[in-house]
Each structure stands twice: as structure tokens, then as C-alpha cells.
C-alpha positions as CSV (number, residue, x, y, z in Angstrom):
1,M,111.5,7.6,80.1
2,N,112.1,9.7,76.9
3,H,108.3,9.8,76.7
4,R,107.8,11.4,80.2
5,H,110.7,14.0,79.3
6,Q,109.1,15.2,76.0
7,Q,105.8,15.5,77.9
8,Y,107.6,17.7,80.5
9,R,109.2,19.9,77.9
10,N,106.0,20.4,76.1
11,R,104.2,21.4,79.2
12,S,106.9,23.8,80.0
13,A,106.8,25.4,76.5
14,K,102.8,25.9,76.9
15,A,103.2,27.5,80.3
16,G,106.0,30.0,79.8
17,F,106.7,32.9,77.1
18,T,109.2,32.7,74.3
19,L,112.0,35.5,74.1
20,V,110.1,36.8,71.0
21,E,106.8,36.9,72.9
22,L,108.7,38.7,75.7
23,M,110.0,41.4,73.4
24,I,106.6,42.1,71.9
25,A,105.2,42.2,75.0
26,I,107.5,44.8,76.6
27,G,107.3,46.8,73.6
28,L,103.8,47.1,73.4
29,S,104.0,47.9,77.3
30,V,106.4,50.9,76.5
31,L,103.9,52.1,73.7
32,V,101.0,52.0,76.3
33,L,103.0,54.1,78.6
34,A,104.4,56.4,76.2
35,A,100.9,56.9,74.9
36,F,99.5,57.4,78.6
37,H,102.5,59.8,79.3
38,Q,101.7,61.9,76.2
39,L,98.1,62.0,77.4
40,V,98.8,63.0,81.1
41,L,101.1,65.8,79.7
42,G,98.5,67.0,76.8
43,T,96.0,67.2,79.8
44,G,98.2,69.1,82.2
45,R,98.9,71.6,79.4
46,S,95.6,72.0,78.5
47,L,94.5,72.6,82.0
48,F,97.6,75.0,82.7
49,D,96.6,77.1,79.3
50,S,92.8,77.2,80.3
51,T,93.5,78.3,84.0
52,N,96.0,81.4,82.8
53,K,93.8,82.2,80.0
54,L,91.0,82.8,82.7
55,L,93.6,84.6,84.8
56,I,94.5,86.8,81.7
57,A,90.8,87.5,80.9
58,K,90.2,88.2,84.6
59,D,93.2,90.8,84.9
60,V,92.7,92.6,81.4
61,R,88.9,93.3,82.4
62,A,90.1,94.4,85.9
63,F,92.8,96.7,84.4
64,T,90.4,98.0,81.8
65,N,87.7,98.9,84.3
66,E,90.2,100.5,86.4
67,I,91.9,102.6,84.2
68,S,88.9,103.6,82.0
69,R,87.1,104.6,85.2
70,S,90.1,106.8,86.5
71,G,90.6,108.0,83.0
72,R,87.1,109.5,82.4
73,S,86.9,111.6,85.5
74,A,90.3,112.9,85.5
75,R,90.7,116.5,84.1
76,D,94.1,116.1,82.5
77,F,96.7,113.5,82.0
78,R,100.3,113.3,81.2
79,I,102.7,110.6,79.7
80,Y,106.4,110.4,80.5
81,T,108.9,107.6,78.8
82,S,109.6,105.5,81.8
83,L,110.0,105.4,85.6
84,E,113.8,106.0,85.0
85,D,113.2,108.8,82.6
86,L,110.5,111.3,83.4
87,S,110.6,113.0,79.8
88,E,107.3,114.2,79.0
89,R,106.0,112.9,75.7
90,Q,103.9,114.8,73.1
91,S,101.1,113.8,70.7
92,G,102.0,110.8,68.6
93,Q,104.6,109.7,71.2
94,S,104.6,106.8,73.7
95,G,105.4,106.2,77.2
96,D,105.4,103.7,80.1
97,V,104.0,106.2,82.7
98,L,100.5,107.7,82.5
99,A,99.7,110.1,85.3
100,L,95.9,111.3,85.7
101,V,95.5,114.6,87.1
102,W,92.3,116.0,88.9
103,A,92.2,119.6,89.6
104,E,89.5,122.1,90.8
105,P,89.5,125.8,90.2
106,E,89.5,128.6,93.0
107,S,86.6,129.8,94.5
108,I,85.2,133.2,92.9
109,E,85.6,134.7,96.6
110,D,89.3,133.9,96.4
111,A,89.9,134.9,92.8
112,S,92.2,138.1,92.1
113,P,90.1,140.5,89.9
114,G,91.9,140.6,86.2
115,A,94.0,137.5,86.9
116,A,93.6,134.4,85.4
117,Q,91.7,131.6,87.6
118,R,93.8,129.0,89.2
119,F,93.5,125.5,89.7
120,F,94.4,123.5,92.4
121,V,95.3,119.9,92.0
122,T,93.3,117.3,94.0
123,R,94.4,114.1,92.9
124,I,97.0,112.3,91.1
125,I,96.7,108.7,89.8
126,I,99.6,106.9,88.2
127,F,100.0,103.9,86.1
128,A,103.6,103.0,85.5
129,R,104.9,99.7,83.5
130,E,108.2,98.9,85.2
131,A,110.7,96.9,82.8
132,G,114.4,96.5,83.2
133,P,117.1,97.9,81.0
134,E,117.4,94.6,79.1
135,Q,113.8,93.3,79.6
136,S,110.6,94.0,77.3
137,E,108.3,92.6,80.0
138,G,107.3,93.9,83.7
139,P,105.0,94.6,85.9
140,V,102.3,97.5,86.0
141,W,102.0,99.4,89.1
142,R,99.3,102.0,90.6
143,Y,100.1,105.0,92.4
144,E,97.8,107.6,94.0
145,R,97.9,110.6,96.0
146,N,95.1,113.4,97.1
147,Y,95.5,116.8,97.8
148,A,93.4,119.0,100.0
149,L,91.8,122.2,98.6
150,P,93.0,125.3,100.1
151,D,91.8,126.5,103.2
152,A,92.6,128.6,106.5
153,E,95.5,125.9,107.2
154,S,96.2,124.9,104.0
155,A,97.6,126.8,100.8
156,G,96.5,123.8,98.3
157,I,98.6,122.6,95.4
158,D,98.5,125.6,93.0
159,S,98.8,124.0,89.5
160,S,100.3,127.0,88.1
161,Q,102.9,127.1,90.8
162,H,103.7,123.3,90.9
163,T,104.4,121.2,87.6
164,V,103.0,117.8,87.3
165,R,106.2,116.3,86.9
166,G,107.4,117.4,90.0
167,L,104.6,116.0,91.8
168,V,104.8,112.7,89.8
169,T,108.6,112.8,91.0
170,D,107.3,113.0,94.5
171,I,104.7,110.3,94.4
172,L,106.8,108.1,92.8
173,S,109.8,108.6,95.2
174,A,107.5,107.5,97.9
175,G,107.2,104.1,96.4
176,E,103.8,103.7,97.9
177,R,102.2,101.4,95.2
178,R,99.7,98.5,94.1
179,Q,100.6,96.1,91.5
180,V,97.7,95.8,88.9
181,L,99.5,93.4,86.2
182,Q,101.8,91.0,87.0
183,L,103.8,90.9,83.7
184,S,103.0,93.1,80.5
185,R,104.6,94.5,77.6
186,G,104.1,97.4,75.7
187,L,103.4,97.3,72.1
188,A,103.6,101.0,70.9
189,D,107.3,101.3,70.1
190,E,107.6,98.9,73.1
191,R,105.7,101.4,75.5
192,L,102.5,100.8,77.1
193,F,100.6,104.3,76.7
194,F,100.3,105.9,73.3
195,Y,99.5,109.8,73.1
196,S,97.1,110.1,70.3
197,R,98.1,112.5,67.4
198,L,95.2,114.6,68.2
199,G,96.6,115.2,71.9
200,E,92.8,114.2,73.4
201,S,93.1,110.7,74.5
202,V,95.4,108.0,75.4
203,V,95.5,104.6,73.9
204,V,96.4,102.0,76.0
205,N,98.1,99.1,74.1
206,G,99.7,96.0,75.5
207,E,100.4,92.1,75.8
208,I,99.6,90.4,79.2
209,Y,101.5,86.9,80.3
210,H,100.7,84.4,83.0
211,G,102.7,81.2,83.5
212,N,106.2,80.7,84.2
213,D,109.5,80.4,82.2
214,H,108.8,77.1,81.0
215,R,105.3,77.8,79.3
216,R,103.5,81.1,79.2
217,T,100.0,82.1,78.0
218,T,99.4,85.7,76.5
219,N,96.9,88.1,75.1
220,T,96.8,91.5,74.0
221,Y,94.7,94.4,75.0
222,N,93.8,97.6,73.3
223,F,91.6,100.4,74.3
224,T,91.6,104.5,74.4
225,I,90.7,106.6,77.6
226,S,89.8,110.5,77.1
227,P,90.1,112.7,80.3
228,R,87.3,114.9,80.5
229,G,89.5,117.7,80.4
């Protein structure tokens, strides 16, 4: 009888796990799951960063092309401090609002003898970065308005009688705009547009973001535009 009982115990011991073996198995399982979890997280972060880097590159390329193309064909430009403060900036200063101005001279037939030739504003494009009082980041918006040259029915917008700032204020008040950058930070004294010290060009210097509040991808951009004057 004792011999049979001993054989049963031996078979039971061989068929099951001891407590130590069970703890080792659980520990190994935890390590494998932790490694797998880290692998999944790492892959997710890498995919997130790669996707947002592509979006940043696309946005920077589109923004650079758009503002450069507009800037090269404009006749003049103005830089203002911000959407809330339209104080005009001078050479060596920076601001968050750039107004590109197109103007055409009056015809010889309409010119007054001995008087300076008048110019009529035909178009204004505004690029403005919007940021809250305690925020360093914000979207960049594009505004645009076209004006008719003087004819029998319209007097036109005489640039000598209408200040660009007044026209800009009117355009901004209308609120018709299109977003060109989702989130950007200015790097020229915390502003996006820098008025070159020679007063002939605009340096666009900023940082663009993509992502969410938990994880973001960023890149800087820096280029110069010079209206034809």
C-alpha cells in the first residue's frame, strides 16, 4: 500500500509545477509582456513622429511657397506688432502681422500737371500669427482683399488718401481668413516677421508644431522675401 502511495506522489510531482517554478514562469511572462509593451509604444511614437514630421515639412513648403510668391510680386509691405496692436514696426523691429500691398500708378491721362503721380491700391494680402496674451504659439492666418482701379463708376483706393493701416484694419475686422499654419511660434523677439535693418526685406523666422498636448513634433523655418518695390 505504501509503495502504491509513493508512486502516486512521484507521478503528481512530475505532472505539476512547484511554487518556485510557477513564480519564475510568472516573472518571465511579466518581462516578456513589458518588453512587448515597450516595443509597441516605441513603434507608436516613431510612427507618430514620422507622420508629424511629414506634415511639418509639407506645411513649411506650402507656407514658404505661398508667402514668397506673394511677397515677390507685391509693391510694398508693412509689419505691425500683432492683431491686437497695429503699431507699425520700423527697420530692425519685428511683428506678427505682415501686410503685402499691390498698387498701380494712375494713367498719364488722369495725372494732374505738376502734381506727384498718384498710386491706387489694387490688392492687400495679410499674413498674421494669432497668439493669446499668455501663449507663445498660435495659428497663422491669411487675409486678402482686391480693389478696383478708378473708372467711370469707381474712384479707386488712392494710396495718398488712404493709409495702409486703415485698409488693414478694415480687412481684419471683416474676419474673412484662411488658416495657413496650424500652430507656430515666432523666433524674432517672439514675433514671426522681422523687418530687415536695411528696410528692404522681411525675414520670416518661426517654429512650427504638430501633434497634441501629450507629444509634439517641431521644426524651425527661416527665409527672406523682398517685395519688388
